[in-house]
N, C-alpha and C positions, 0 to 999 in steps of 0.2 A: 807325311806319307810314311806308312809302315816300312820298317827296314826289311821285313820278311816278304813283302808283296811287291812285285815289280809294278811300276806304273803301266797303265793301259793306254794305248793310242785311241784316237777317236774311231778308227776303223774297227779295232777290237771291241770297243764298247758298242758300236753299231751292230756288229755281228752278234754279240752276246744278248743285246736287248731287242734286236729286231727293228730298232729305230734307224732311220737313215742318218747319214752324216749331216745332212741339211737340218733334220729335225733336232739333232743334238745341238747344233749351233743355235737354232731357234730357241730351244729351251734355255740355253745359256744366256742369250740376249734378253729373254723375257724374265730373267731372274728366278727361274724355277729350280735351279740346283741349290741344294742346301749349303754347299761350301763353294768358294771360288775355285775354278779349275786352274791348276798350276800349269805353267808352260816351261818347256825346256829352252835352252839357249837359242834354238832356232825358231822359237815361237809356237812350236807344236804343243797341242794340249796333252796334259798328262792326267789321266783319270785314276781314281782310287777305287777299290772294291766298294767302299761306302758310297761312292757316286753311283755305281751300278745299282746298289741296293735302293738308293733314293729314287733313281730313275724308274725302277720297277714299281715303286709306290705311286709315282706320278703317272706312269702308264696306266695303272689300274684306275686311278682317279679319273684320268682323261677318258679311258674306254667306258667308264660308267657314266660319262656325260658331264663331269665337272668342268666348268669353263676355265680357260687358262687364267683369267684374272683371279679366280677363286683359288686355284692351285698356287698361284703366286702368293696370295695372302696367307695360305696355309704354310708355305715355305718360309715366308717372312716371320711368322709366329714361331716356327721350329728354330729358325736361325737365331731368334732373339733369346732363346733359352727358357729356363724355368720361369714360372710366374704367370704364364698366359695359358695354362692348360685348360682352363674353363672356356676360353675363347676358341681354342682348337677343338675342344669337345663340341661346342655349339655348332661350329662350322661343319664338322663331320656328321653330327646328328641331323642337321638340315639336309645335307647331301644324301644321307641314308634315307631320309623321308622321301626325297625326290626320286631316288632309285626304286624304293618300294612302290611308289605310285606308278612309276613307269612299268615296273614288273607286273603290277595288277592290270594295267592297260594291255600289256603284251599277252597276258594270260587270257584276257577276254578276246583279244584278236585271235589267239591260237585256238580257242574253243570254237569260234565261228569258222575258221579255216578247216579245222578238223571235221566239223559238221558237214561243210560243203564237200570235202574229200569223200566222206562217207556217202553222201548223196550221189556223187558221180561214180564211186565204186559200185554202189548198188545198181545204178542205171546201166553200167557196163558189164555187170556180172552175168555170164551166159547161163549159169545154173538156174533151173526153174524154181520158182517160189513154191513153198508147200502151204 
């Protein structure tokens, strides 16, 4: 832990990330944190700024639909260090492809919804047509 940065409690990390304490414990149990979380003499978790940064990456991956086992695999690769960058890249490229596909589907959905909104707005517009 850096000498210049005070350790963060689980509550502070929850507040900073928006994750619940329960979610933070779940991520730890699932092996999703890049480094083991240290504990004080009372057994309380002590987080580092790097843990918050890593959690932010994991939150983006999760919010974009990456399954927990895949995030765990990515974490394992990062934890293993240099030499597996090609595997990390392949994992992220595949996820990017899925996200792009999902975005294409959502754009088609939005187009239809926008069309229907226009239909109803026109139907409810009290001004006379010319």
